[in-house]
C-alpha positions as CSV (number, residue, x, y, z in Angstrom):
1,X,156.7,65.9,-133.5
2,X,153.7,64.3,-135.3
3,X,150.5,63.7,-133.4
4,X,150.4,60.0,-132.6
5,X,146.9,59.8,-131.0
6,X,144.7,57.3,-132.7
7,X,141.3,58.3,-133.9
8,X,138.9,55.6,-132.5
9,X,136.4,54.5,-135.3
10,X,135.6,51.1,-133.7
11,X,134.8,49.5,-137.1
12,X,135.4,45.8,-137.5
13,X,135.4,43.6,-140.5
14,X,135.7,39.8,-140.8
15,X,138.9,38.8,-142.6
16,X,138.2,35.0,-142.0
17,X,135.0,33.6,-140.7
18,X,135.1,30.8,-138.2
19,X,136.1,27.6,-139.5
20,X,137.5,24.2,-138.6
21,X,140.4,23.0,-140.7
22,X,142.8,20.2,-140.9
23,X,145.0,21.4,-143.8
24,X,147.1,24.4,-144.8
25,X,145.7,27.1,-147.1
26,X,147.9,29.5,-149.3
27,X,145.4,32.3,-149.3
28,X,141.8,32.7,-148.6
29,X,139.4,35.1,-150.5
30,X,140.4,38.7,-150.1
31,X,138.4,41.0,-147.6
32,X,138.3,44.5,-149.0
33,X,138.6,47.3,-146.2
34,X,137.9,51.0,-146.4
35,X,140.8,53.7,-146.1
36,X,142.7,53.2,-142.8
37,X,143.5,56.4,-141.2
38,X,145.7,55.3,-138.3
39,X,146.1,51.4,-138.5
40,X,144.6,48.1,-138.1
41,X,144.2,45.7,-135.2
42,X,143.7,41.9,-136.1
43,X,142.3,39.6,-133.7
44,X,142.8,35.9,-134.1
45,X,140.3,33.9,-132.1
46,X,141.2,30.2,-131.8
47,X,138.3,28.4,-130.2
48,X,139.3,24.8,-130.5
49,X,142.5,22.8,-131.5
50,X,143.8,19.4,-131.6
51,X,145.4,17.9,-128.3
52,X,148.7,16.9,-129.7
53,X,151.7,19.3,-128.5
54,X,153.6,18.5,-131.8
55,X,150.7,19.9,-133.9
56,X,151.1,23.5,-134.9
57,X,149.1,26.2,-136.7
58,X,151.0,29.2,-138.1
59,X,148.8,32.1,-139.5
60,X,149.8,35.2,-141.6
61,X,147.7,38.1,-142.7
62,X,148.6,39.3,-146.3
63,X,147.8,42.4,-148.3
64,X,147.8,42.9,-151.9
65,X,150.2,45.6,-153.6
66,X,149.8,45.5,-157.4
67,X,148.5,42.0,-157.4
68,X,151.3,40.6,-155.3
69,X,150.4,39.2,-151.8
70,X,152.7,40.2,-149.1
71,X,152.8,39.1,-145.5
72,X,152.1,41.9,-143.1
73,X,151.4,40.1,-139.8
74,X,152.5,36.7,-138.5
75,X,150.7,35.5,-135.4
76,X,152.3,33.6,-132.7
77,X,152.5,29.8,-133.3
78,X,149.6,28.1,-132.0
79,X,150.2,24.6,-130.5
80,X,147.9,21.7,-130.7
81,X,147.6,21.1,-126.9
82,X,146.9,24.7,-126.1
83,X,143.5,26.0,-124.8
84,X,141.1,28.4,-126.7
85,X,142.5,31.9,-126.6
86,X,142.7,35.2,-128.7
87,X,145.7,36.8,-130.3
88,X,146.1,40.5,-131.1
89,X,148.4,42.0,-133.5
90,X,148.6,45.5,-134.8
91,X,149.7,47.3,-138.1
92,X,150.0,51.0,-137.4
93,X,150.7,53.9,-139.6
94,X,153.8,55.4,-138.0
95,X,157.6,55.8,-138.2
96,X,157.8,55.1,-134.5
97,X,158.6,51.4,-133.6
98,X,155.8,49.7,-131.5
99,X,156.1,46.3,-130.1
100,X,153.8,43.7,-131.6
101,X,151.4,41.9,-129.2
102,X,152.3,38.5,-130.6
103,X,155.2,38.6,-133.0
104,X,155.8,35.7,-135.2
105,X,159.2,34.5,-136.7
106,X,158.1,34.4,-140.3
107,X,158.5,38.1,-140.9
108,X,161.6,38.4,-139.0
109,X,162.0,40.9,-135.9
110,X,158.8,42.4,-135.0
111,X,156.6,40.1,-137.0
112,X,155.1,42.7,-139.3
113,X,155.6,45.3,-142.0
114,X,154.2,48.9,-142.1
115,X,152.5,48.2,-145.5
116,X,148.9,49.0,-146.3
117,X,146.8,47.8,-149.2
118,X,143.1,47.7,-149.6
119,X,142.6,44.1,-149.6
120,X,143.6,41.6,-147.0
121,X,143.6,37.9,-146.7
122,X,144.8,35.0,-144.6
123,X,147.1,32.0,-145.3
124,X,148.1,29.4,-142.8
125,X,150.2,26.2,-142.4
126,X,149.2,23.3,-140.1
127,X,151.9,20.9,-139.4
128,X,151.1,17.3,-138.1
129,X,154.1,15.1,-137.7
130,X,152.1,11.9,-137.5
131,X,149.7,13.0,-140.2
132,X,146.7,11.8,-138.4
133,X,144.4,14.4,-136.7
134,X,145.4,17.9,-136.5
135,X,142.5,20.2,-136.4
136,X,142.0,23.9,-135.5
137,X,139.1,26.2,-135.4
138,X,139.7,29.9,-135.6
139,X,138.6,33.1,-137.0
140,X,140.1,36.6,-137.8
141,X,138.6,40.1,-137.7
142,X,140.2,43.4,-138.4
143,X,139.4,46.7,-136.5
144,X,140.1,49.9,-138.2
145,X,141.6,52.6,-136.3
């Protein structure tokens, strides 16, 4: 049986700096990461959002394989009337099935794929049914393990 203990490196890298946005984005500038021995933890930090329950934010982290961007993480949907909070999701090198901390529906069951590239970026969708004022402030960091 393989050794499933993680090597703790504790290196963090910004994938998306904190920003306030009112519109969707199909892909941010890519962040290059060093080799990943065990996996990655992604931390989505939502520090402010609109106050309408029907406003939503859906965020995916993507990696590039051969120039094609593939969703590997889908965070839990953020509602406009929620409070500031952090969401954690992992991407581990293992054949063992792990439960994701905040699975999303975009990628199907589990909300992630065990695919690793050397570049990562973020895309998101903001839905505001009234089209008036949806606004979210958030950032994402990656921690190499």
